[in-house]
PDB file of N, H, CA, C and O in Angstrom:
ATOM      1  N   MET A   1       6.611   5.401  12.372  1.00  0.00           N
ATOM      2  CA  MET A   1       5.836   4.342  11.753  1.00  0.00           C
ATOM      3  C   MET A   1       7.129   3.005  11.231  1.00  0.00           C
ATOM      4  O   MET A   1       8.075   3.321  10.509  1.00  0.00           O
ATOM      5  N   THR A   2       6.916   1.431  11.790  1.00  0.00           N
ATOM      6  H   THR A   2       6.148   1.175  12.376  1.00  0.00           H
ATOM      7  CA  THR A   2       7.630   1.206  11.416  1.00  0.00           C
ATOM      8  C   THR A   2       7.481   0.577  10.243  1.00  0.00           C
ATOM      9  O   THR A   2       6.491   1.015   9.656  1.00  0.00           O
ATOM     10  N   GLU A   3       8.286  -0.630   9.392  1.00  0.00           N
ATOM     11  H   GLU A   3       9.090  -0.985   9.869  1.00  0.00           H
ATOM     12  CA  GLU A   3       8.009  -0.660   8.577  1.00  0.00           C
ATOM     13  C   GLU A   3       6.645  -1.756   8.096  1.00  0.00           C
ATOM     14  O   GLU A   3       5.833  -1.668   7.175  1.00  0.00           O
ATOM     15  N   LYS A   4       6.853  -2.849   9.250  1.00  0.00           N
ATOM     16  H   LYS A   4       7.512  -2.921   9.998  1.00  0.00           H
ATOM     17  CA  LYS A   4       5.877  -3.022  10.261  1.00  0.00           C
ATOM     18  C   LYS A   4       4.689  -3.442   9.564  1.00  0.00           C
ATOM     19  O   LYS A   4       4.265  -4.239   8.727  1.00  0.00           O
ATOM     20  N   GLU A   5       4.283  -2.247  10.544  1.00  0.00           N
ATOM     21  H   GLU A   5       4.627  -1.599  11.223  1.00  0.00           H
ATOM     22  CA  GLU A   5       3.204  -1.553  10.767  1.00  0.00           C
ATOM     23  C   GLU A   5       2.831  -0.373   9.538  1.00  0.00           C
ATOM     24  O   GLU A   5       2.108   0.624   9.568  1.00  0.00           O
ATOM     25  N   LYS A   6       3.762  -1.042   8.351  1.00  0.00           N
ATOM     26  H   LYS A   6       4.349  -1.852   8.327  1.00  0.00           H
ATOM     27  CA  LYS A   6       2.786  -0.216   7.059  1.00  0.00           C
ATOM     28  C   LYS A   6       2.893  -0.810   6.240  1.00  0.00           C
ATOM     29  O   LYS A   6       2.761  -0.446   5.071  1.00  0.00           O
ATOM     30  N   ILE A   7       3.211  -2.091   6.702  1.00  0.00           N
ATOM     31  H   ILE A   7       3.318  -2.387   7.652  1.00  0.00           H
ATOM     32  CA  ILE A   7       3.081  -3.515   5.854  1.00  0.00           C
ATOM     33  C   ILE A   7       1.433  -3.847   6.728  1.00  0.00           C
ATOM     34  O   ILE A   7       0.462  -4.211   6.066  1.00  0.00           O
ATOM     35  N   ALA A   8       1.378  -3.720   7.717  1.00  0.00           N
ATOM     36  H   ALA A   8       2.167  -3.424   8.255  1.00  0.00           H
ATOM     37  CA  ALA A   8       0.199  -4.040   8.234  1.00  0.00           C
ATOM     38  C   ALA A   8      -1.036  -3.173   7.670  1.00  0.00           C
ATOM     39  O   ALA A   8      -2.215  -3.513   7.570  1.00  0.00           O
ATOM     40  N   LEU A   9      -0.435  -1.984   7.340  1.00  0.00           N
ATOM     41  H   LEU A   9       0.523  -1.708   7.421  1.00  0.00           H
ATOM     42  CA  LEU A   9      -1.481  -0.755   6.693  1.00  0.00           C
ATOM     43  C   LEU A   9      -2.429  -1.280   5.662  1.00  0.00           C
ATOM     44  O   LEU A   9      -3.659  -1.285   5.619  1.00  0.00           O
ATOM     45  N   MET A  10      -1.339  -1.801   4.695  1.00  0.00           N
ATOM     46  H   MET A  10      -0.340  -1.797   4.730  1.00  0.00           H
ATOM     47  CA  MET A  10      -1.631  -2.485   3.546  1.00  0.00           C
ATOM     48  C   MET A  10      -2.447  -3.435   3.489  1.00  0.00           C
ATOM     49  O   MET A  10      -3.367  -3.517   2.674  1.00  0.00           O
ATOM     50  N   GLU A  11      -2.162  -4.280   4.403  1.00  0.00           N
ATOM     51  H   GLU A  11      -1.415  -4.213   5.064  1.00  0.00           H
ATOM     52  CA  GLU A  11      -2.930  -5.555   4.562  1.00  0.00           C
ATOM     53  C   GLU A  11      -4.557  -5.540   5.620  1.00  0.00           C
ATOM     54  O   GLU A  11      -5.329  -6.452   5.916  1.00  0.00           O
ATOM     55  N   GLU A  12      -4.552  -4.023   5.957  1.00  0.00           N
ATOM     56  H   GLU A  12      -3.924  -3.282   5.717  1.00  0.00           H
ATOM     57  CA  GLU A  12      -5.615  -3.557   6.202  1.00  0.00           C
ATOM     58  C   GLU A  12      -6.327  -3.106   5.260  1.00  0.00           C
ATOM     59  O   GLU A  12      -7.427  -3.614   5.040  1.00  0.00           O
ATOM     60  N   ILE A  13      -5.841  -2.036   4.492  1.00  0.00           N
ATOM     61  H   ILE A  13      -4.948  -1.624   4.670  1.00  0.00           H
ATOM     62  CA  ILE A  13      -6.382  -1.576   3.428  1.00  0.00           C
ATOM     63  C   ILE A  13      -6.952  -2.299   2.004  1.00  0.00           C
ATOM     64  O   ILE A  13      -7.585  -1.755   1.099  1.00  0.00           O
ATOM     65  N   MET A  14      -6.612  -3.395   2.090  1.00  0.00           N
ATOM     66  H   MET A  14      -6.098  -3.837   2.825  1.00  0.00           H
ATOM     67  CA  MET A  14      -6.879  -5.029   1.093  1.00  0.00           C
ATOM     68  C   MET A  14      -7.613  -5.415   2.111  1.00  0.00           C
ATOM     69  O   MET A  14      -8.419  -6.112   1.495  1.00  0.00           O
ATOM     70  N   ASP A  15      -7.895  -5.473   3.076  1.00  0.00           N
ATOM     71  H   ASP A  15      -7.240  -4.906   3.576  1.00  0.00           H
ATOM     72  CA  ASP A  15      -8.794  -6.642   3.582  1.00  0.00           C
ATOM     73  C   ASP A  15      -8.383  -7.539   3.746  1.00  0.00           C
ATOM     74  O   ASP A  15      -9.008  -8.494   3.285  1.00  0.00           O
ATOM     75  N   LEU A  16      -7.029  -7.835   4.527  1.00  0.00           N
ATOM     76  H   LEU A  16      -6.522  -7.059   4.901  1.00  0.00           H
ATOM     77  CA  LEU A  16      -6.403  -8.946   3.876  1.00  0.00           C
ATOM     78  C   LEU A  16      -5.372  -9.522   5.243  1.00  0.00           C
ATOM     79  O   LEU A  16      -4.330  -8.912   5.483  1.00  0.00           O
ATOM     80  N   ASN A  17      -5.731 -10.591   5.982  1.00  0.00           N
ATOM     81  H   ASN A  17      -6.577 -11.087   5.787  1.00  0.00           H
ATOM     82  CA  ASN A  17      -4.772 -11.799   7.051  1.00  0.00           C
ATOM     83  C   ASN A  17      -3.559 -11.113   7.447  1.00  0.00           C
ATOM     84  O   ASN A  17      -2.701 -10.889   6.593  1.00  0.00           O
ATOM     85  N   GLU A  18      -3.348 -10.649   9.007  1.00  0.00           N
ATOM     86  H   GLU A  18      -4.045 -10.831   9.701  1.00  0.00           H
ATOM     87  CA  GLU A  18      -1.985  -9.921   9.185  1.00  0.00           C
ATOM     88  C   GLU A  18      -1.125 -11.209   8.234  1.00  0.00           C
ATOM     89  O   GLU A  18      -1.563 -12.236   7.715  1.00  0.00           O
ATOM     90  N   GLY A  19       0.025 -10.725   8.278  1.00  0.00           N
ATOM     91  H   GLY A  19       0.381  -9.891   8.700  1.00  0.00           H
ATOM     92  CA  GLY A  19       1.377 -11.939   8.161  1.00  0.00           C
ATOM     93  C   GLY A  19       0.385 -12.241   6.429  1.00  0.00           C
ATOM     94  O   GLY A  19      -0.223 -13.279   6.169  1.00  0.00           O
ATOM     95  N   THR A  20       0.442 -11.611   5.954  1.00  0.00           N
ATOM     96  H   THR A  20       0.936 -10.768   6.166  1.00  0.00           H
ATOM     97  CA  THR A  20      -0.108 -12.265   4.495  1.00  0.00           C
ATOM     98  C   THR A  20       0.371 -11.296   3.548  1.00  0.00           C
ATOM     99  O   THR A  20      -0.382 -11.339   2.574  1.00  0.00           O
ATOM    100  N   LEU A  21       1.627 -10.113   3.323  1.00  0.00           N
ATOM    101  H   LEU A  21       2.238 -10.078   4.114  1.00  0.00           H
ATOM    102  CA  LEU A  21       2.462  -8.901   2.773  1.00  0.00           C
ATOM    103  C   LEU A  21       3.441  -9.391   2.886  1.00  0.00           C
ATOM    104  O   LEU A  21       3.298 -10.480   3.442  1.00  0.00           O
ATOM    105  N   SER A  22       5.084  -9.032   2.492  1.00  0.00           N
ATOM    106  H   SER A  22       5.201  -8.148   2.040  1.00  0.00           H
ATOM    107  CA  SER A  22       6.002  -8.547   2.669  1.00  0.00           C
ATOM    108  C   SER A  22       6.209  -8.113   1.210  1.00  0.00           C
ATOM    109  O   SER A  22       5.800  -8.477   0.107  1.00  0.00           O
ATOM    110  N   LEU A  23       7.296  -6.861   1.864  1.00  0.00           N
ATOM    111  H   LEU A  23       7.628  -6.565   2.760  1.00  0.00           H
ATOM    112  CA  LEU A  23       7.853  -6.422   0.923  1.00  0.00           C
ATOM    113  C   LEU A  23       8.506  -6.764  -0.139  1.00  0.00           C
ATOM    114  O   LEU A  23       9.104  -5.784  -0.584  1.00  0.00           O
ATOM    115  N   ASP A  24       8.709  -7.915  -0.890  1.00  0.00           N
ATOM    116  H   ASP A  24       8.223  -8.711  -0.528  1.00  0.00           H
ATOM    117  CA  ASP A  24       7.859  -8.521  -2.395  1.00  0.00           C
ATOM    118  C   ASP A  24       7.198  -9.307  -2.657  1.00  0.00           C
ATOM    119  O   ASP A  24       7.355 -10.187  -3.504  1.00  0.00           O
ATOM    120  N   SER A  25       6.086  -9.061  -1.760  1.00  0.00           N
ATOM    121  H   SER A  25       5.959  -8.346  -1.072  1.00  0.00           H
ATOM    122  CA  SER A  25       4.758  -9.471  -2.408  1.00  0.00           C
ATOM    123  C   SER A  25       5.337  -8.511  -3.889  1.00  0.00           C
ATOM    124  O   SER A  25       6.277  -7.716  -3.870  1.00  0.00           O
ATOM    125  N   VAL A  26       4.248  -8.953  -5.430  1.00  0.00           N
ATOM    126  H   VAL A  26       3.484  -9.599  -5.446  1.00  0.00           H
ATOM    127  CA  VAL A  26       4.162  -8.168  -6.062  1.00  0.00           C
ATOM    128  C   VAL A  26       2.606  -7.921  -5.798  1.00  0.00           C
ATOM    129  O   VAL A  26       1.849  -8.602  -5.106  1.00  0.00           O
ATOM    130  N   LEU A  27       2.327  -6.756  -6.540  1.00  0.00           N
ATOM    131  H   LEU A  27       2.942  -6.203  -7.103  1.00  0.00           H
ATOM    132  CA  LEU A  27       0.855  -6.342  -6.178  1.00  0.00           C
ATOM    133  C   LEU A  27       0.177  -6.339  -7.521  1.00  0.00           C
ATOM    134  O   LEU A  27      -0.978  -5.926  -7.416  1.00  0.00           O
ATOM    135  N   GLU A  28       0.496  -6.643  -8.670  1.00  0.00           N
ATOM    136  H   GLU A  28       1.434  -6.979  -8.755  1.00  0.00           H
ATOM    137  CA  GLU A  28      -0.260  -7.451  -9.702  1.00  0.00           C
ATOM    138  C   GLU A  28      -0.571  -8.627  -9.521  1.00  0.00           C
ATOM    139  O   GLU A  28      -1.380  -9.172 -10.271  1.00  0.00           O
ATOM    140  N   ASP A  29       0.158  -9.444  -8.214  1.00  0.00           N
ATOM    141  H   ASP A  29       0.815  -9.001  -7.604  1.00  0.00           H
ATOM    142  CA  ASP A  29      -0.268 -11.131  -7.811  1.00  0.00           C
ATOM    143  C   ASP A  29      -2.063 -10.991  -7.276  1.00  0.00           C
ATOM    144  O   ASP A  29      -2.968 -11.822  -7.350  1.00  0.00           O
ATOM    145  N   ILE A  30      -2.052  -9.506  -6.714  1.00  0.00           N
ATOM    146  H   ILE A  30      -1.317  -8.831  -6.655  1.00  0.00           H
ATOM    147  CA  ILE A  30      -2.753  -9.606  -5.700  1.00  0.00           C
ATOM    148  C   ILE A  30      -4.464  -9.084  -5.862  1.00  0.00           C
ATOM    149  O   ILE A  30      -4.746  -7.949  -6.245  1.00  0.00           O
ATOM    150  N   ASP A  31      -5.139  -9.755  -5.628  1.00  0.00           N
ATOM    151  H   ASP A  31      -4.910 -10.677  -5.316  1.00  0.00           H
ATOM    152  CA  ASP A  31      -6.378  -9.879  -5.549  1.00  0.00           C
ATOM    153  C   ASP A  31      -7.137  -8.279  -5.663  1.00  0.00           C
ATOM    154  O   ASP A  31      -7.421  -7.494  -6.566  1.00  0.00           O
ATOM    155  N   GLU A  32      -7.244  -8.331  -4.389  1.00  0.00           N
ATOM    156  H   GLU A  32      -7.013  -8.970  -3.654  1.00  0.00           H
ATOM    157  CA  GLU A  32      -7.152  -7.455  -3.567  1.00  0.00           C
ATOM    158  C   GLU A  32      -6.931  -5.921  -3.647  1.00  0.00           C
ATOM    159  O   GLU A  32      -7.448  -4.981  -3.043  1.00  0.00           O
ATOM    160  N   TRP A  33      -5.734  -6.025  -4.858  1.00  0.00           N
ATOM    161  H   TRP A  33      -5.315  -6.788  -5.350  1.00  0.00           H
ATOM    162  CA  TRP A  33      -5.039  -4.700  -5.035  1.00  0.00           C
ATOM    163  C   TRP A  33      -5.777  -4.388  -5.716  1.00  0.00           C
ATOM    164  O   TRP A  33      -6.357  -5.447  -5.957  1.00  0.00           O
ATOM    165  N   ASP A  34      -6.430  -3.358  -6.489  1.00  0.00           N
ATOM    166  H   ASP A  34      -5.959  -2.497  -6.294  1.00  0.00           H
ATOM    167  CA  ASP A  34      -7.686  -3.262  -7.278  1.00  0.00           C
ATOM    168  C   ASP A  34      -8.210  -1.193  -7.252  1.00  0.00           C
ATOM    169  O   ASP A  34      -7.616  -0.399  -6.522  1.00  0.00           O
ATOM    170  N   SER A  35      -9.332  -0.787  -8.171  1.00  0.00           N
ATOM    171  H   SER A  35      -9.814  -1.432  -8.764  1.00  0.00           H
ATOM    172  CA  SER A  35      -9.098   0.827  -7.578  1.00  0.00           C
ATOM    173  C   SER A  35      -9.531   0.793  -6.332  1.00  0.00           C
ATOM    174  O   SER A  35      -9.328   1.990  -6.129  1.00  0.00           O
ATOM    175  N   VAL A  36      -9.928   0.444  -5.401  1.00  0.00           N
ATOM    176  H   VAL A  36     -10.093  -0.529  -5.566  1.00  0.00           H
ATOM    177  CA  VAL A  36     -10.856   0.475  -4.570  1.00  0.00           C
ATOM    178  C   VAL A  36      -9.822   0.544  -3.962  1.00  0.00           C
ATOM    179  O   VAL A  36      -9.361   1.649  -3.678  1.00  0.00           O
ATOM    180  N   ALA A  37      -9.394  -0.242  -3.721  1.00  0.00           N
ATOM    181  H   ALA A  37      -9.769  -1.140  -3.953  1.00  0.00           H
ATOM    182  CA  ALA A  37      -7.666  -0.168  -2.913  1.00  0.00           C
ATOM    183  C   ALA A  37      -6.726   0.379  -2.997  1.00  0.00           C
ATOM    184  O   ALA A  37      -5.902   0.314  -2.085  1.00  0.00           O
ATOM    185  N   ILE A  38      -6.480   1.191  -4.230  1.00  0.00           N
ATOM    186  H   ILE A  38      -7.149   1.244  -4.971  1.00  0.00           H
ATOM    187  CA  ILE A  38      -5.559   2.250  -4.605  1.00  0.00           C
ATOM    188  C   ILE A  38      -5.981   4.190  -4.016  1.00  0.00           C
ATOM    189  O   ILE A  38      -5.299   5.195  -3.814  1.00  0.00           O
ATOM    190  N   LEU A  39      -7.501   3.835  -3.939  1.00  0.00           N
ATOM    191  H   LEU A  39      -8.054   3.019  -4.103  1.00  0.00           H
ATOM    192  CA  LEU A  39      -7.833   5.042  -4.162  1.00  0.00           C
ATOM    193  C   LEU A  39      -7.480   4.989  -2.541  1.00  0.00           C
ATOM    194  O   LEU A  39      -7.037   6.081  -2.185  1.00  0.00           O
ATOM    195  N   SER A  40      -7.550   4.048  -1.486  1.00  0.00           N
ATOM    196  H   SER A  40      -7.910   3.161  -1.775  1.00  0.00           H
ATOM    197  CA  SER A  40      -8.004   3.565  -0.300  1.00  0.00           C
ATOM    198  C   SER A  40      -6.392   3.976  -0.030  1.00  0.00           C
ATOM    199  O   SER A  40      -6.415   4.953   0.718  1.00  0.00           O
ATOM    200  N   TYR A  41      -5.400   3.714  -0.258  1.00  0.00           N
ATOM    201  H   TYR A  41      -5.382   2.920  -0.866  1.00  0.00           H
ATOM    202  CA  TYR A  41      -4.308   3.538   0.156  1.00  0.00           C
ATOM    203  C   TYR A  41      -3.891   5.747  -0.398  1.00  0.00           C
ATOM    204  O   TYR A  41      -3.535   6.679   0.323  1.00  0.00           O
ATOM    205  N   ILE A  42      -4.132   5.703  -1.616  1.00  0.00           N
ATOM    206  H   ILE A  42      -4.421   4.946  -2.202  1.00  0.00           H
ATOM    207  CA  ILE A  42      -4.157   7.765  -1.579  1.00  0.00           C
ATOM    208  C   ILE A  42      -4.183   8.160  -0.011  1.00  0.00           C
ATOM    209  O   ILE A  42      -3.315   8.481   0.800  1.00  0.00           O
ATOM    210  N   THR A  43      -5.650   7.980   0.039  1.00  0.00           N
ATOM    211  H   THR A  43      -6.356   7.719  -0.620  1.00  0.00           H
ATOM    212  CA  THR A  43      -6.073   8.673   1.137  1.00  0.00           C
ATOM    213  C   THR A  43      -5.442   8.408   2.559  1.00  0.00           C
ATOM    214  O   THR A  43      -5.330   9.206   3.490  1.00  0.00           O
ATOM    215  N   GLU A  44      -5.020   6.955   2.485  1.00  0.00           N
ATOM    216  H   GLU A  44      -5.111   6.306   1.729  1.00  0.00           H
ATOM    217  CA  GLU A  44      -3.955   6.736   4.395  1.00  0.00           C
ATOM    218  C   GLU A  44      -2.852   7.477   3.815  1.00  0.00           C
ATOM    219  O   GLU A  44      -2.390   8.263   4.642  1.00  0.00           O
ATOM    220  N   VAL A  45      -2.363   7.506   2.885  1.00  0.00           N
ATOM    221  H   VAL A  45      -2.738   6.867   2.214  1.00  0.00           H
ATOM    222  CA  VAL A  45      -0.803   8.185   2.812  1.00  0.00           C
ATOM    223  C   VAL A  45      -1.034   9.625   3.230  1.00  0.00           C
ATOM    224  O   VAL A  45      -0.156  10.303   3.764  1.00  0.00           O
ATOM    225  N   LEU A  46      -2.905  10.290   2.822  1.00  0.00           N
ATOM    226  H   LEU A  46      -3.619   9.739   2.389  1.00  0.00           H
ATOM    227  CA  LEU A  46      -2.786  11.723   3.215  1.00  0.00           C
ATOM    228  C   LEU A  46      -2.732  12.045   4.156  1.00  0.00           C
ATOM    229  O   LEU A  46      -2.038  12.931   4.653  1.00  0.00           O
ATOM    230  N   ASP A  47      -3.645  11.210   4.692  1.00  0.00           N
ATOM    231  H   ASP A  47      -4.209  10.490   4.288  1.00  0.00           H
ATOM    232  CA  ASP A  47      -4.436  11.119   6.504  1.00  0.00           C
ATOM    233  C   ASP A  47      -2.837  10.962   7.276  1.00  0.00           C
ATOM    234  O   ASP A  47      -2.213  11.970   7.606  1.00  0.00           O
ATOM    235  N   LYS A  48      -2.340   9.679   7.482  1.00  0.00           N
ATOM    236  H   LYS A  48      -2.847   8.860   7.214  1.00  0.00           H
ATOM    237  CA  LYS A  48      -0.989   9.768   8.365  1.00  0.00           C
ATOM    238  C   LYS A  48      -0.512  10.337   7.363  1.00  0.00           C
ATOM    239  O   LYS A  48      -1.242  11.314   7.197  1.00  0.00           O
ATOM    240  N   PHE A  49       0.518  10.333   6.330  1.00  0.00           N
ATOM    241  H   PHE A  49       1.111   9.540   6.465  1.00  0.00           H
ATOM    242  CA  PHE A  49       1.732  10.659   6.080  1.00  0.00           C
ATOM    243  C   PHE A  49       1.878  12.040   5.791  1.00  0.00           C
ATOM    244  O   PHE A  49       2.960  12.621   5.712  1.00  0.00           O
ATOM    245  N   ARG A  50       0.369  12.727   5.581  1.00  0.00           N
ATOM    246  H   ARG A  50      -0.510  12.255   5.645  1.00  0.00           H
ATOM    247  CA  ARG A  50       0.639  14.560   4.671  1.00  0.00           C
ATOM    248  C   ARG A  50       0.895  14.488   3.607  1.00  0.00           C
ATOM    249  O   ARG A  50       1.080  15.558   3.027  1.00  0.00           O
ATOM    250  N   LYS A  51       1.031  13.229   2.833  1.00  0.00           N
ATOM    251  H   LYS A  51       0.880  12.360   3.304  1.00  0.00           H
ATOM    252  CA  LYS A  51       1.773  12.708   1.588  1.00  0.00           C
ATOM    253  C   LYS A  51       0.491  12.978   0.833  1.00  0.00           C
ATOM    254  O   LYS A  51      -0.613  12.472   1.034  1.00  0.00           O
ATOM    255  N   THR A  52       0.899  14.006  -0.210  1.00  0.00           N
ATOM    256  H   THR A  52       1.796  14.417  -0.373  1.00  0.00           H
ATOM    257  CA  THR A  52       0.143  14.088  -1.344  1.00  0.00           C
ATOM    258  C   THR A  52       0.528  12.662  -3.086  1.00  0.00           C
ATOM    259  O   THR A  52       1.076  13.213  -4.040  1.00  0.00           O
ATOM    260  N   VAL A  53       0.255  11.319  -3.240  1.00  0.00           N
ATOM    261  H   VAL A  53      -0.191  10.871  -2.465  1.00  0.00           H
ATOM    262  CA  VAL A  53       0.270  10.934  -4.067  1.00  0.00           C
ATOM    263  C   VAL A  53      -0.885  10.377  -5.401  1.00  0.00           C
ATOM    264  O   VAL A  53      -2.054   9.991  -5.376  1.00  0.00           O
ATOM    265  N   LYS A  54       0.006  10.550  -6.372  1.00  0.00           N
ATOM    266  H   LYS A  54       0.955  10.864  -6.392  1.00  0.00           H
ATOM    267  CA  LYS A  54      -1.064  10.671  -7.455  1.00  0.00           C
ATOM    268  C   LYS A  54      -1.275   8.997  -8.054  1.00  0.00           C
ATOM    269  O   LYS A  54      -0.469   8.070  -8.121  1.00  0.00           O
ATOM    270  N   GLY A  55      -2.748   9.098  -8.444  1.00  0.00           N
ATOM    271  H   GLY A  55      -3.403   9.852  -8.390  1.00  0.00           H
ATOM    272  CA  GLY A  55      -2.563   7.789  -9.445  1.00  0.00           C
ATOM    273  C   GLY A  55      -2.417   6.612 -10.236  1.00  0.00           C
ATOM    274  O   GLY A  55      -2.592   5.404 -10.396  1.00  0.00           O
ATOM    275  N   SER A  56      -1.864   8.028 -10.746  1.00  0.00           N
ATOM    276  H   SER A  56      -1.721   9.010 -10.616  1.00  0.00           H
ATOM    277  CA  SER A  56       0.011   7.079 -12.257  1.00  0.00           C
ATOM    278  C   SER A  56       0.632   7.134 -11.200  1.00  0.00           C
ATOM    279  O   SER A  56       1.377   6.234 -11.590  1.00  0.00           O
ATOM    280  N   GLU A  57       1.171   7.444  -9.834  1.00  0.00           N
ATOM    281  H   GLU A  57       0.565   8.175  -9.517  1.00  0.00           H
ATOM    282  CA  GLU A  57       2.535   7.192  -9.271  1.00  0.00           C
ATOM    283  C   GLU A  57       2.057   5.963  -8.935  1.00  0.00           C
ATOM    284  O   GLU A  57       2.744   4.988  -9.238  1.00  0.00           O
ATOM    285  N   VAL A  58       0.753   5.767  -8.227  1.00  0.00           N
ATOM    286  H   VAL A  58       0.194   6.559  -7.981  1.00  0.00           H
ATOM    287  CA  VAL A  58       0.244   4.056  -7.474  1.00  0.00           C
ATOM    288  C   VAL A  58       0.484   3.209  -8.189  1.00  0.00           C
ATOM    289  O   VAL A  58       0.701   2.133  -7.631  1.00  0.00           O
ATOM    290  N   LYS A  59       0.563   3.226  -9.575  1.00  0.00           N
ATOM    291  H   LYS A  59       0.386   4.100 -10.028  1.00  0.00           H
ATOM    292  CA  LYS A  59      -0.108   1.962 -10.879  1.00  0.00           C
ATOM    293  C   LYS A  59       1.910   2.115 -11.494  1.00  0.00           C
ATOM    294  O   LYS A  59       1.906   1.945 -12.713  1.00  0.00           O
ATOM    295  N   LYS A  60       2.722   2.250 -11.210  1.00  0.00           N
ATOM    296  H   LYS A  60       2.725   2.387 -10.219  1.00  0.00           H
ATOM    297  CA  LYS A  60       3.582   2.444 -11.297  1.00  0.00           C
ATOM    298  C   LYS A  60       4.200   1.662 -10.611  1.00  0.00           C
ATOM    299  O   LYS A  60       5.314   1.365 -11.044  1.00  0.00           O
ATOM    300  N   PHE A  61       3.722   0.975  -9.200  1.00  0.00           N
ATOM    301  H   PHE A  61       2.817   1.217  -8.848  1.00  0.00           H
ATOM    302  CA  PHE A  61       4.528   0.107  -8.259  1.00  0.00           C
ATOM    303  C   PHE A  61       4.336  -0.924  -8.731  1.00  0.00           C
ATOM    304  O   PHE A  61       3.359  -1.015  -9.475  1.00  0.00           O
ATOM    305  N   VAL A  62       5.193  -2.133  -8.494  1.00  0.00           N
ATOM    306  H   VAL A  62       5.986  -2.059  -7.890  1.00  0.00           H
ATOM    307  CA  VAL A  62       5.613  -3.049  -8.699  1.00  0.00           C
ATOM    308  C   VAL A  62       4.839  -4.094  -7.349  1.00  0.00           C
ATOM    309  O   VAL A  62       3.874  -4.852  -7.446  1.00  0.00           O
ATOM    310  N   THR A  63       5.844  -3.712  -5.918  1.00  0.00           N
ATOM    311  H   THR A  63       6.628  -3.096  -5.839  1.00  0.00           H
ATOM    312  CA  THR A  63       5.520  -4.780  -5.521  1.00  0.00           C
ATOM    313  C   THR A  63       5.390  -3.509  -4.033  1.00  0.00           C
ATOM    314  O   THR A  63       5.609  -2.300  -4.099  1.00  0.00           O
ATOM    315  N   VAL A  64       4.936  -4.379  -2.713  1.00  0.00           N
ATOM    316  H   VAL A  64       4.757  -5.362  -2.660  1.00  0.00           H
ATOM    317  CA  VAL A  64       4.568  -3.592  -2.200  1.00  0.00           C
ATOM    318  C   VAL A  64       5.870  -3.041  -1.475  1.00  0.00           C
ATOM    319  O   VAL A  64       5.599  -2.209  -0.609  1.00  0.00           O
ATOM    320  N   ARG A  65       6.977  -3.266  -1.603  1.00  0.00           N
ATOM    321  H   ARG A  65       7.197  -3.942  -2.307  1.00  0.00           H
ATOM    322  CA  ARG A  65       8.075  -1.965  -0.743  1.00  0.00           C
ATOM    323  C   ARG A  65       7.838  -1.105  -1.927  1.00  0.00           C
ATOM    324  O   ARG A  65       8.287  -0.023  -1.549  1.00  0.00           O
ATOM    325  N   ASP A  66       7.520  -0.987  -2.805  1.00  0.00           N
ATOM    326  H   ASP A  66       7.155  -1.866  -3.112  1.00  0.00           H
ATOM    327  CA  ASP A  66       7.467   0.282  -3.359  1.00  0.00           C
ATOM    328  C   ASP A  66       6.467   1.399  -2.913  1.00  0.00           C
ATOM    329  O   ASP A  66       6.949   2.529  -2.985  1.00  0.00           O
ATOM    330  N   ALA A  67       4.694   1.297  -2.303  1.00  0.00           N
ATOM    331  H   ALA A  67       4.302   0.379  -2.244  1.00  0.00           H
ATOM    332  CA  ALA A  67       4.244   1.809  -1.980  1.00  0.00           C
ATOM    333  C   ALA A  67       4.170   1.960  -0.621  1.00  0.00           C
ATOM    334  O   ALA A  67       3.310   2.608  -0.025  1.00  0.00           O
ATOM    335  N   VAL A  68       5.603   1.006   0.137  1.00  0.00           N
ATOM    336  H   VAL A  68       6.301   0.479  -0.347  1.00  0.00           H
ATOM    337  CA  VAL A  68       5.826   1.286   1.498  1.00  0.00           C
ATOM    338  C   VAL A  68       6.758   2.560   1.967  1.00  0.00           C
ATOM    339  O   VAL A  68       6.706   3.328   2.928  1.00  0.00           O
ATOM    340  N   GLU A  69       8.033   2.358   0.321  1.00  0.00           N
ATOM    341  H   GLU A  69       8.075   1.734  -0.460  1.00  0.00           H
ATOM    342  CA  GLU A  69       8.613   3.182   0.682  1.00  0.00           C
ATOM    343  C   GLU A  69       7.821   5.314   0.528  1.00  0.00           C
ATOM    344  O   GLU A  69       8.375   6.299   1.016  1.00  0.00           O
ATOM    345  N   ILE A  70       6.653   5.307  -0.183  1.00  0.00           N
ATOM    346  H   ILE A  70       6.203   4.507  -0.579  1.00  0.00           H
ATOM    347  CA  ILE A  70       6.601   6.634  -0.150  1.00  0.00           C
ATOM    348  C   ILE A  70       5.557   7.009   1.509  1.00  0.00           C
ATOM    349  O   ILE A  70       4.974   7.977   1.997  1.00  0.00           O
ATOM    350  N   MET A  71       5.788   5.750   1.820  1.00  0.00           N
ATOM    351  H   MET A  71       6.262   4.964   1.423  1.00  0.00           H
ATOM    352  CA  MET A  71       5.364   5.936   3.642  1.00  0.00           C
ATOM    353  C   MET A  71       6.445   6.308   4.741  1.00  0.00           C
ATOM    354  O   MET A  71       6.954   5.634   5.636  1.00  0.00           O
ATOM    355  N   GLN A  72       6.647   7.922   4.260  1.00  0.00           N
ATOM    356  H   GLN A  72       6.233   8.469   3.533  1.00  0.00           H
ATOM    357  CA  GLN A  72       7.481   8.291   4.885  1.00  0.00           C
ATOM    358  C   GLN A  72       6.982  10.103   5.575  1.00  0.00           C
ATOM    359  O   GLN A  72       7.759  10.722   6.302  1.00  0.00           O
TER     360      GLN A  72
END
């Protein structure tokens, strides 16, 4: 999955329009980055990347880049 596709997945998780996010977008500034989005993110990472991410790890994310880097 490309970086662009990972950002698109983040937009989908948060129900944002395509092109809304960049790697430098600050998650704290995005209203849609809430507990439901975090749970969706954790589920998507497990389903698509077979990787377990803890909520405590996700809460440390500052930017979209932090979330995308886990998706490997």
